[in-house]
N, C-alpha and C positions, 0 to 999 in steps of 0.2 A: 503494499501499497506505498502509495504518497504520501510526505507528507499532510497534504493539503486533505487530503478525502479523510485521512488520521484524525485531525482539526473538526474534519465535517459532522465523523460517529459522534465525537465527544460533545460536540457543542446540539446533536439531534439525542443523542444520552440525556444532557443536561437540560434540552427542553422537555424531555420527558417526565422528569424528577418535577418542576417546574410546574406543569399542566399537572400535575398529578395533586403537588403541593395545593394547586390553584382551586383543581376539584373539591379537595377536600376541605379549603377554608367556604368554600360557596356552601358545600353539607351542611356546616356546624353554624353558617350564618343560619340558611334556612330552618335548622331544627329551633335555634333562638328565637326564631322569627315566630314560628310558629306557635313557641310555648307563650310567648308574649301575647300573641295575639289571642293565643285563647284566656290565658288571665282578663286581656281587656277586656273580652268579650263576656269574660263572666261577672266581670266588676260590671259594666255595663250593662247587663240581663238584671242584676241586682239592684240598682236605681232603678232602672226602669220599670223593673217590679214595684218598687217601694214608692215608686212617681203615680204608679196604677194605683195603687191600693189609696195612697193619700187622696186622690182625687177624688178614686169612688167610696170613699170613705167621709172625708171632707163635703160633700158636696158643692155641683157645679157653679161658679157665680155667674156663669153663663144664662140661666134660668131664671126670667128675672117675675114673679111672683109675687102679687100684693101681699099674699098673707106671708106672713113672719114663722118658719116651723121651729119650733123647740125643738131640740136634740134632747135626749134623754139622757141620763146619765149611764146608761148599759152603752149607751149605742158611742160616747164620747170615751166612754173608757177603753171600749176597745178599737176605736178611730189610734188613740195616744199607744194603744200597747200592740197594735198591728205596725203603725209607726217606727217604735223606738225600736222592734222584732227587724226591720226592714235595714233600719237603715245599721243598725249592729250589724248584722250577716255584709254590709257592704265594705260598713267601717273595717270588718275582719279581712274580707278578700282584699280591701286594699292594702291595707297592713303587710298582708302575707305577701304583694308585691314587689310591697316597695322592700322587704326585706330578701325576698330575691332582688330583686338587683343591686342590692346593696352585698348582698353576702360574692356576687357575680362580678361586682365590680373589685372588690378586695383584692382578690388575687393577683388581678391585671395590674393593680397598683403594686403589688408588692414585687411582679416580676419588673416594674420598668424599672 
């Protein structure tokens, strides 16, 4: 083999190694994006559900009625409990997501 053919073969081998590294990094990024997307979807779902529960139990301001409806003690207690439960779940999911982000970033800062 001539010198240029050897250099070409070495460069092609190096290019394959770099290509494999890039493919591995891309698959890692896809996995991280998938995990974070799922966490964000769960948090968004919990927030949407809590908003729907709140709007369901609080009554809509869009309905204009000449009569003022008195809410019962039981109804207002259920509204408060449902809202507190939904917001608590949303807080827990958000805290778990933030802790996972923090734990993922901690090894990165140690390596730098």
